[in-house]
C-alpha positions, 0 to 999 in steps of 0.5 A, a space after each residue: 259576190 255578184 251573180 256573175 261571180 259564183 263560187 264555182 266560177 271562182 274555183 274554176 278561174 283560180 284552178 285553171 288560170 295558169 293553164 289559160 295563161 300558158 295557152 295565151 302565151 303561145 302567141 309569142 315566143 317564150 323565154 328559154 332557160 338559157 341561150 339557144 343554139 337552135 331556133 327551129 327543128 325539122 325532123 325526118 322520121 324513117 318509119 319501120 326501122 332503118 337498119 343501122 348496119 346497112 346505112 351509117 354503122 360499118 361492121 367489117 367483122 359482121 361481113 367477115 362472119 356472115 353465115 356463122 351462127 349467133 344466138 340472139 333473141 329476135 322479135 319474131 323469134 326467127 333469127 338465123 345466122 349472121 348476115 353482113 351488109 350487102 351494100 358497100 361502105 365508104 369514108 366520106 368527106 374530110 371527116 371520113 364519116 362512114 356512110 353506105 352506098 345506099 345514101 350517096 346524096 346524104 353522104 355528100 353532106 357527111 361533114 355536116 352530120 353528127 351520127 350517134 351509133 349507140 342509140 337504145 330504145 325500150 320496145 321492139 314493137 312499132 307502135 310503142 317504139 314510135 311513141 317513145 321516139 316521139 313522146 318519150 313514153 312507150 304508152 300512148 297519150 303523152 305529148 309529142 316532142 313537137 308539142 312540148 317545144 311549141 308549149 315552151 317556145 310558142 309560135 314564130 309566125 302568128 299566121 302559121 301553126 307552130 308545129 306542122 306535120 307532113 305525113 307520107 303521101 302513101 300511108 300513115 305511121 302506126 298510131 296516126 295522129 297520136 304521134 303528133 298529139 298534144 297529150 295532156 298539154 293545151 290542145 293548141 300545141 298539137 301538130 297540124 298535119 298537111 296533106 300532100 295533094 290539094 289544099 294542104 289543110 282540108 277545107 281551108 279554101 272557101 267554096 267559090 260560090 260562097 258570098 264573102 259577106 255571108 261567110 264573114 257574118 257566119 264566122 262572127 256569129 260562131 266566134 261570139 257563140 264560142 267565146 260566150 260558151 268559153 266564158 261560162 266554161 273556163 278551163 276547157 283548153 279544147 274550146 279555147 284552142 278551137 277559137 284560136 284555130 278559127 283565127 289562125 285558119 283565117 290567116 292561113 287562108 292567105 299564107 298557106 297557098 303561097 307557101 305550098 306553091 312549090 312552082 315559086 321555086 326554081 327548076 334547079 331547086 325542084 330538080 335537086 329535091 327530086 320533084 321531077 321523079 314521077 315515081 317518087 313518094 311525096 318526100 321530095 315535096 315534103 322536104 322542100 315544103 318543110 324548108 319553106 315552112 321553116 323560112 316562114 317561122 314554123 317552129 317544128 316541122 315533122 316529116 314522116 317517110 313510110 308508115 304502116 305500109 311502104 316502110 323500112 320494115 325489112 323482115 324479108 328481102 332487105 336488099 329490095 326494101 332498103 334499096 327502094 326506101 333509100 332511093 326515095 329518102 336519100 335525094 330529098 333529104 340530101 337536098 334539104 341539108 344542102 339547101 338549108 346550108 346554102 340559105 344560112 338556115 342550118 346554123 340555127 336549125 336542128 335537123 334530126 334524122 330518126 327511126 324507131 329502132 334498128 335491125 338485127 345483125 342476124 338474118 330473118 329468113 335465108 338466101 337472097 330474100 333474107 331480111 332483118 328483124 326489129 332491134 331496139 338494143 342498138 341503132 343509129 340516129 343522126 343530127 345536123 345543124 345548130 349546136 352539134 359537132 359536124 362530121 362527127 360520130 358519137 358512141 360505138 356499137 360492138 363489132 357486130 352492131 348488136 349492142 352499144 360498146 361505148 357511150 350508150 344513148 337512150 331516147 331520153 338522152 336524145 330528147 334532153 340534148 335536143 331540148 338543150 340545143 333549143 335553150 330548154 332544160 329538160 328537167 325544168 320543162 314540166 307540166 302538172 298533170 294528174 298529180 305529177 310534174 310530167 316532162 318529155 324525159 320522164 324522170 330520166 335523161 342527160 344531155 349528151 355533151 360530147 356531141 355539142 359544138 363550142 
């Protein structure tokens, strides 16, 4: 054995070689387990707990029984009497899908939606509930769905990150970057967050007074140092990801400014998304930017609406909270659905409208300032686009929206179905970690075949 091939080096190479091989495969899309319906995903996360019974799940019996007592446990232990929806529901489009007046723009695309009204989560607390919707687990430290998809399918454009996160301009979600973490997967698959103002990626642009030649010389020196270190410390995916990040950053310096320049869009398009509304949050910009990223080959775009503040968490004053959040959310999300459809992107893009849990059918507080508490036992998520039945509802909650009455759907099922649409078998997409073959769906999950189109 040569001096450059020590016993320790040999053990490192053979033990970590498959990890390096998997990481190198990220530069090109990998093979799917079967034919995929969707090529890409865009997820819009309504943080805080959007109320299902005030948006997509009409409950006339609940309204009829408003003010009646109903004994149910609540997260904060402040449950009151039954409280009907203060917003009007209507059947929309040819499908007759029920959507409340809170979401008139999204309602215009009712015939494109698949609404699941029987979702069930494991936790009534924001942080673990957010973690489960993003990672499949209520504990922190596991890879996000975007990281799993990136690990499985690779990048669609070598000049852009495969997984881009667009946080709310006003606030971060509970857990911050843990919600788009790579967990124990190779570091290169973690989400890349973009900022809402200035350079989308911090420090992407070189200082104006920096000599280009000096910059190139410095970067070349840094690359040689990193690669020399990597050769003597095999198995360190963090360093390899850093090297790849420098390479990607050089490409992004050319590609990102053009993509982030929304002035290239027509005035009509910018207005459709609501960019002319000076009082709106960053969601109009993020939805339009999300569409542009998908067009350029980004595999997974995750958009957060709300966070640890400015969220859908309506413990008090449900009317004010949900009216304000819905006004901010509805127009850009409705525009995104129409825009993707008009450009032919919806047919192979999976759009996911998610939240961490619903809200109780009983009031929290009383009078005009009453709100609703956290409710993981039954809530609503929606899908649109590639491979799902349009204008369709799946599952039913009981007459009060308290628990599923028909076809409960766990978050494991939800994730298994999304992976299926991407051509991935959730039981085969695994990663060996600490003696266990880990997967997004843990040891659970079934594809919800009832929502799949032919």
